[in-house]
C-alpha positions as CSV (number, residue, x, y, z in Angstrom):
1,S,-53.5,-68.7,-57.6
2,S,-55.0,-66.3,-55.6
3,T,-56.6,-62.9,-55.9
4,C,-56.4,-59.9,-53.7
5,G,-57.8,-56.4,-53.5
6,S,-58.7,-53.9,-50.9
7,E,-61.5,-55.4,-48.8
8,K,-62.9,-54.4,-45.6
9,T,-65.1,-56.6,-43.6
10,V,-68.5,-55.6,-42.4
11,S,-69.5,-56.9,-39.0
12,S,-72.4,-56.6,-36.6
13,D,-73.1,-58.1,-33.3
14,A,-76.8,-56.6,-33.2
15,N,-79.5,-59.4,-32.5
16,G,-82.4,-59.2,-34.8
17,A,-83.6,-59.7,-38.4
18,Y,-81.4,-57.8,-41.3
19,R,-82.9,-56.1,-44.0
20,Y,-80.3,-55.3,-46.6
21,N,-80.5,-51.8,-48.4
22,V,-77.7,-52.8,-50.9
23,S,-77.7,-55.8,-53.2
24,N,-74.6,-58.2,-53.7
25,G,-72.2,-56.2,-55.8
26,E,-74.0,-52.9,-55.5
27,R,-72.0,-49.8,-54.8
28,V,-72.2,-48.2,-51.4
29,A,-71.1,-44.8,-49.8
30,N,-68.6,-44.4,-47.0
31,N,-70.9,-44.7,-44.1
32,G,-73.7,-45.3,-46.2
33,T,-76.7,-47.9,-44.7
34,I,-76.0,-51.6,-45.8
35,A,-78.7,-53.1,-43.8
36,E,-81.5,-52.0,-41.2
37,I,-81.8,-54.3,-38.2
38,Y,-85.4,-55.1,-37.0
39,A,-86.9,-56.9,-33.9
40,N,-87.9,-60.0,-35.8
41,S,-88.4,-61.4,-39.2
42,S,-92.1,-60.6,-39.6
43,V,-91.1,-56.9,-39.9
44,V,-88.8,-57.8,-42.7
45,E,-91.4,-59.8,-44.4
46,S,-93.9,-57.1,-44.2
47,L,-91.3,-54.4,-45.7
48,A,-90.8,-57.0,-48.6
49,R,-94.4,-57.3,-49.2
50,I,-94.8,-53.5,-49.0
51,D,-92.0,-53.2,-51.9
52,D,-93.8,-56.0,-53.8
53,I,-97.1,-54.0,-53.6
54,D,-95.5,-50.7,-54.7
55,R,-94.1,-52.6,-57.9
56,Q,-97.4,-54.0,-58.4
57,L,-99.3,-50.7,-58.1
58,L,-96.9,-48.9,-60.4
59,N,-97.4,-51.5,-63.0
60,L,-101.1,-51.4,-62.8
61,K,-101.4,-47.6,-62.6
62,S,-99.2,-47.6,-65.9
63,L,-101.6,-50.3,-67.2
64,S,-104.6,-48.0,-66.6
65,N,-103.2,-45.7,-69.2
66,I,-102.8,-48.1,-72.0
67,S,-105.3,-48.3,-74.7
68,G,-106.1,-50.7,-77.2
69,N,-104.7,-48.3,-79.9
70,S,-101.3,-48.4,-78.2
71,V,-98.5,-49.3,-80.5
72,T,-97.1,-52.6,-78.8
73,D,-95.7,-55.7,-79.9
74,I,-98.0,-58.6,-78.9
75,D,-95.6,-61.2,-79.7
76,Q,-93.1,-59.6,-77.2
77,I,-95.8,-59.5,-74.5
78,N,-96.6,-63.0,-75.3
79,A,-92.9,-63.9,-75.0
80,Q,-92.8,-61.9,-71.4
81,I,-96.0,-63.9,-70.2
82,D,-94.1,-67.2,-71.2
83,D,-90.9,-66.2,-69.7
84,S,-92.6,-65.1,-66.6
85,L,-94.5,-68.3,-66.1
86,Y,-91.4,-70.2,-66.6
87,K,-89.6,-68.4,-63.9
88,V,-92.5,-68.7,-61.6
89,L,-92.3,-72.7,-62.0
90,R,-88.5,-72.7,-61.7
91,S,-89.0,-70.8,-58.1
92,V,-91.6,-73.1,-56.9
93,E,-89.6,-76.2,-58.1
94,D,-86.6,-74.7,-56.2
95,N,-88.9,-74.2,-53.1
96,D,-87.9,-70.6,-53.4
97,F,-91.7,-69.3,-52.7
98,S,-90.8,-65.9,-51.7
99,E,-89.4,-65.4,-55.2
100,A,-92.3,-67.1,-56.8
101,G,-94.6,-64.8,-55.2
102,S,-92.6,-61.7,-56.8
103,L,-92.4,-63.6,-60.3
104,A,-96.1,-64.3,-60.1
105,A,-97.0,-60.4,-59.9
106,E,-94.9,-60.0,-63.0
107,Y,-96.7,-62.8,-64.6
108,L,-99.8,-61.2,-63.7
109,T,-98.8,-57.6,-65.2
110,A,-97.7,-59.1,-68.4
111,V,-101.1,-60.9,-68.6
112,N,-102.9,-57.5,-67.7
113,R,-100.6,-55.5,-70.3
114,R,-101.9,-58.0,-73.0
115,H,-105.6,-57.7,-72.3
116,A,-105.1,-53.8,-72.3
117,V,-103.3,-53.7,-75.5
118,T,-105.6,-55.9,-77.2
119,G,-108.6,-53.9,-76.4
120,Q,-110.3,-55.9,-73.6
121,Q,-111.9,-54.1,-70.9
122,V,-110.1,-54.5,-67.5
123,D,-110.9,-52.2,-64.5
124,F,-108.0,-51.9,-62.6
125,S,-109.5,-49.8,-59.9
126,A,-110.6,-52.5,-57.5
127,M,-107.2,-54.4,-57.6
128,I,-105.3,-50.9,-57.0
129,A,-107.8,-50.3,-54.0
130,N,-107.2,-53.8,-52.5
131,L,-103.5,-53.3,-52.8
132,E,-103.3,-49.9,-51.3
133,S,-105.5,-51.2,-48.4
134,Q,-102.9,-54.1,-47.8
135,K,-100.1,-51.4,-48.1
136,A,-101.8,-49.4,-45.3
137,T,-102.2,-52.5,-43.1
138,L,-98.8,-53.8,-43.3
139,T,-97.4,-50.0,-43.0
140,A,-99.3,-49.5,-39.5
141,S,-97.9,-52.9,-38.3
142,V,-94.1,-52.1,-39.2
143,S,-91.7,-51.0,-36.3
144,N,-88.7,-48.8,-36.5
145,P,-85.4,-50.6,-37.0
146,V,-83.5,-51.3,-34.0
147,G,-80.2,-50.5,-35.6
148,T,-78.2,-50.2,-38.7
149,V,-75.2,-51.5,-40.4
150,K,-72.9,-48.9,-41.9
151,A,-70.4,-49.3,-44.7
152,P,-66.6,-48.7,-43.3
153,A,-65.5,-47.4,-46.7
154,A,-66.8,-46.3,-50.2
155,G,-66.9,-49.6,-52.5
156,Y,-68.9,-52.3,-53.7
157,F,-70.6,-54.6,-51.1
158,V,-70.1,-58.1,-51.5
159,T,-72.1,-60.4,-49.2
160,G,-69.4,-63.2,-49.1
161,V,-66.5,-63.4,-46.9
162,D,-63.9,-65.9,-47.2
163,G,-61.3,-65.0,-44.3
164,Y,-58.6,-63.8,-46.6
165,E,-59.7,-60.1,-46.6
166,D,-56.9,-59.3,-44.2
167,V,-54.5,-61.9,-45.4
168,L,-54.2,-61.2,-48.9
169,T,-53.6,-57.5,-49.2
170,P,-52.3,-55.1,-51.9
171,D,-49.7,-53.9,-49.7
172,G,-48.3,-57.5,-49.1
173,I,-47.8,-58.1,-52.9
174,S,-44.4,-56.8,-53.4
175,T,-43.0,-59.1,-50.6
176,L,-44.8,-62.0,-51.4
177,T,-42.7,-65.3,-52.1
178,P,-43.7,-69.0,-52.9
179,E,-42.8,-69.8,-49.4
180,I,-45.3,-67.4,-48.0
181,F,-47.9,-68.2,-50.7
182,D,-47.9,-71.8,-49.6
183,S,-48.2,-71.2,-46.1
184,I,-51.1,-68.7,-46.6
185,E,-54.2,-69.7,-44.4
186,P,-57.6,-67.9,-44.3
187,N,-58.7,-66.3,-40.9
188,T,-61.5,-67.8,-39.0
189,V,-64.7,-65.9,-40.4
190,S,-66.6,-64.4,-37.4
191,N,-70.4,-65.3,-37.0
192,E,-70.9,-61.4,-36.8
193,A,-69.7,-61.0,-40.3
194,V,-72.4,-59.8,-42.6
195,G,-70.2,-58.8,-45.8
196,K,-67.3,-57.0,-46.9
197,V,-66.8,-54.0,-48.9
198,V,-64.1,-54.0,-52.0
199,S,-63.1,-50.2,-52.0
200,D,-60.6,-50.3,-55.1
201,V,-60.9,-51.5,-58.5
202,N,-57.6,-52.6,-58.9
203,W,-57.0,-56.3,-58.2
204,Y,-53.9,-58.4,-58.1
205,I,-53.4,-62.0,-59.2
206,A,-50.8,-64.0,-57.4
207,V,-49.5,-67.2,-59.3
208,K,-46.8,-69.4,-58.3
209,V,-44.7,-70.4,-61.4
210,S,-41.2,-71.9,-62.1
211,V,-38.1,-69.8,-62.8
212,E,-38.4,-70.9,-66.4
213,Q,-42.0,-69.5,-66.8
214,A,-41.0,-66.5,-64.7
215,L,-38.1,-65.7,-67.3
216,Q,-40.8,-65.6,-70.0
217,F,-42.6,-62.4,-68.5
218,S,-41.4,-58.9,-68.4
219,L,-42.8,-55.9,-66.6
220,G,-45.8,-54.2,-68.2
221,Q,-46.5,-57.5,-70.5
């Protein structure tokens, strides 16, 4: 069996490091920016670090407003600590150290939240100042993008490209025969492909069945 929908491949021949503005499966507007292209990967890494710092700053500033009188489920916080630590260890085990760094920040936030709600005196001002200093240094070192990748249509961005985007289409469903079905081959995926945009929520499933099986189905069933 095969599925088909309205898919448009997104390609770019620009050299550089890509920083995606949308996640896999996220909706994007027509001509919306899918990715920004930078001169080298160090810029992308710095921007990722800035995003991480922004998340930490948001958490620390919110923790500064928590007092020991806050109504919070300590068991829930302990569960968050255990879950965050488990995820950090799994990321390290998988050699995904970038993800481990982000998860470690979540773990630290959960621990600090427990300190705050249990009345332990924690001064976050030094941590906030340090992070803001790091952010300022990184921001000063970041150059502007050298290019962008735009969406060819409104829809949902998908990172995977399989070569069937222009082979199996909704327009060809009505003329699809078992012989054509058996002969279908994917197009060669270009090295310039960075993903695709699925522009329609209607999908079709093509399944080859026997005559006897086909007689058991009716339109609208």
